[in-house]
ZAMARGU-4260 file (C-alpha; in steps of 0.2 Angstrom, whole numbers, plus 5000, padded with zeros to 4 digits):
<rodrens>
0) 5624/5489/5886 | 5631/5477/5898 | 5619/5467/5908 | 5629/5466/5924 | 5637/5480/5934
5) 5653/5473/5942 | 5656/5479/5960 | 5671/5476/5972 | 5678/5459/5975 | 5672/5451/5959
10) 5654/5453/5964 | 5641/5460/5952 | 5623/5466/5953 | 5609/5462/5941 | 5592/5470/5944
15) 5598/5475/5961 | 5602/5457/5967 | 5620/5454/5972 | 5628/5440/5962 | 5645/5431/5961
20) 5653/5426/5945 | 5647/5409/5948 | 5629/5415/5949 | 5630/5425/5933 | 5622/5416/5918
25) 5633/5411/5904 | 5629/5418/5886 | 5616/5408/5878 | 5621/5395/5865 | 5621/5401/5848
30) 5621/5391/5832 | 5635/5400/5825 | 5652/5398/5834 | 5661/5414/5836 | 5679/5419/5842
35) 5692/5433/5839 | 5700/5423/5824 | 5683/5423/5815 | 5679/5441/5819 | 5696/5447/5813
40) 5695/5437/5797 | 5678/5445/5793 | 5685/5462/5796 | 5700/5459/5785 | 5689/5453/5771
45) 5678/5469/5773 | 5693/5480/5773 | 5700/5471/5757 | 5684/5474/5748 | 5680/5492/5754
50) 5694/5499/5764 | 5694/5504/5782 | 5678/5514/5780 | 5669/5498/5777 | 5674/5491/5794
55) 5664/5493/5809 | 5659/5481/5823 | 5641/5482/5817 | 5646/5477/5799 | 5657/5463/5805
60) 5643/5456/5815 | 5632/5457/5800 | 5645/5448/5790 | 5645/5434/5803 | 5627/5434/5805
65) 5629/5438/5823 | 5622/5452/5834 | 5633/5467/5836 | 5632/5466/5855 | 5639/5449/5854
70) 5655/5455/5847 | 5658/5467/5861 | 5661/5452/5872 | 5677/5449/5862 | 5682/5467/5856
75) 5678/5483/5865 | 5682/5496/5851 | 5685/5498/5832 | 5703/5503/5837 | 5706/5486/5845
80) 5699/5478/5830 | 5711/5488/5819 | 5725/5482/5830 | 5720/5464/5828 | 5719/5466/5809
85) 5736/5473/5808 | 5743/5459/5818 | 5734/5447/5807 | 5743/5454/5792 | 5760/5455/5801
90) 5760/5436/5800 | 5762/5437/5781 | 5778/5448/5784 | 5786/5436/5796 | 5801/5428/5788
95) 5799/5409/5785 | 5817/5407/5792 | 5830/5418/5800 | 5838/5430/5788 | 5856/5427/5783
100) 5862/5445/5788 | 5855/5462/5793 | 5853/5468/5775 | 5843/5452/5770 | 5832/5455/5786
105) 5829/5474/5782 | 5826/5470/5764 | 5814/5456/5768 | 5805/5467/5780 | 5803/5481/5767
110) 5798/5470/5753 | 5786/5459/5764 | 5777/5474/5770 | 5775/5481/5752 | 5768/5464/5746
115) 5756/5464/5761 | 5750/5481/5758 | 5747/5478/5740 | 5736/5463/5745 | 5728/5473/5759
120) 5728/5492/5753 | 5721/5497/5770 | 5737/5492/5779 | 5745/5508/5771 | 5733/5519/5782
125) 5738/5510/5798 | 5757/5509/5795 | 5768/5519/5807 | 5763/5528/5823 | 5764/5518/5839
130) 5773/5500/5838 | 5761/5486/5836 | 5760/5475/5852 | 5752/5459/5845 | 5761/5443/5844
135) 5765/5443/5826 | 5770/5462/5826 | 5782/5458/5841 | 5789/5443/5832 | 5793/5454/5816
140) 5802/5467/5827 | 5812/5453/5836 | 5818/5445/5820 | 5823/5462/5813 | 5832/5468/5829
145) 5840/5451/5831 | 5848/5452/5814 | 5856/5469/5819 | 5862/5463/5836 | 5880/5467/5840
150) 5883/5477/5824 | 5882/5494/5833 | 5876/5501/5849 | 5857/5499/5852 | 5853/5518/5848
155) 5862/5516/5831 | 5852/5500/5828 | 5836/5508/5832 | 5840/5523/5821 | 5844/5511/5807
160) 5827/5502/5808 | 5818/5518/5809 | 5827/5525/5794 | 5823/5510/5783 | 5805/5509/5790
165) 5802/5527/5786 | 5808/5524/5768 | 5797/5509/5765 | 5781/5516/5774 | 5782/5532/5763
170) 5785/5523/5747 | 5771/5511/5750 | 5759/5525/5754 | 5764/5534/5738 | 5761/5518/5728
175) 5744/5514/5736 | 5739/5533/5733 | 5743/5531/5715 | 5733/5515/5714 | 5718/5523/5722
180) 5719/5538/5710 | 5719/5526/5695 | 5703/5519/5702 | 5695/5535/5706 | 5699/5543/5689
185) 5697/5528/5678 | 5714/5533/5671 | 5730/5523/5672 | 5747/5532/5672 | 5749/5532/5653
190) 5731/5538/5650 | 5733/5551/5663 | 5749/5557/5655 | 5741/5558/5638 | 5726/5567/5645
195) 5737/5581/5654 | 5752/5580/5642 | 5747/5595/5631 | 5745/5606/5647 | 5762/5600/5654
200) 5770/5603/5637 | 5764/5620/5636 | 5771/5624/5653 | 5788/5617/5649 | 5789/5627/5633
205) 5789/5643/5643 | 5807/5639/5649 | 5802/5642/5667 | 5805/5624/5673 | 5821/5618/5665
210) 5825/5605/5678 | 5807/5598/5676 | 5808/5598/5657 | 5824/5587/5658 | 5816/5575/5670
215) 5801/5573/5658 | 5811/5572/5642 | 5826/5562/5648 | 5820/5552/5663 | 5818/5533/5662
220) 5801/5526/5666 | 5803/5512/5679 | 5790/5500/5687 | 5785/5504/5705 | 5794/5488/5711
225) 5810/5494/5702 | 5808/5511/5710 | 5805/5504/5727 | 5820/5492/5726 | 5832/5505/5720
230) 5828/5517/5734 | 5828/5504/5747 | 5846/5498/5742 | 5852/5516/5743 | 5845/5517/5760
235) 5853/5501/5765 | 5870/5507/5759 | 5868/5523/5770 | 5864/5512/5785 | 5879/5501/5782
240) 5890/5516/5783 | 5884/5518/5801 | 5886/5500/5807 | 5902/5494/5816 | 5902/5478/5805
245) 5893/5482/5788
</rodrens>
């Protein structure tokens, strides 16, 4: 609960006594320095360990050995904290140097986001939705759009970026969901296939699922990274067909 109630013209009241900003006491000195950078780092560490459900302002405060109310001077809501966490991770996606062309830019964005999500699985839960407005998120967007500048009209460029981002966000969420399922069940993919293989074999033997049977018997198993890369290149090929200078 805030100590001061702010009135008009920058004047506040405390216990019914009118005070200006210069009259209001500063927060007492604490042995532990605190700033947004430390708060966000603690929140990211908590999320890396236990997912977004492990993150709250109270838990972050405990991690920093600070009082929860002290954090509210820096961050108002958990949603603001999530925004800051996403922007912190966006710094890992920023290209080290300008990409050589638009394909390299979009390819780097997709693979960079995937690598970041594999390091911070909670990121998959926050991808998509409204654009991120933090400095790192805006820098990522600027680098991406700059690589496509002049290759088509702006609406085509936006659709191209949206198409690629829709692909990699969906693919990343699918991969993270599988990793979480492995941890929840204690079975990796091969162990899961062995456990449910007899059931699937019995169903396929009925002849009701011929296309599925061909996929099971003749399909090539590939790693998640190979699957991601192949699908991404197909999407980039489709985007190239829409650009004035592919």
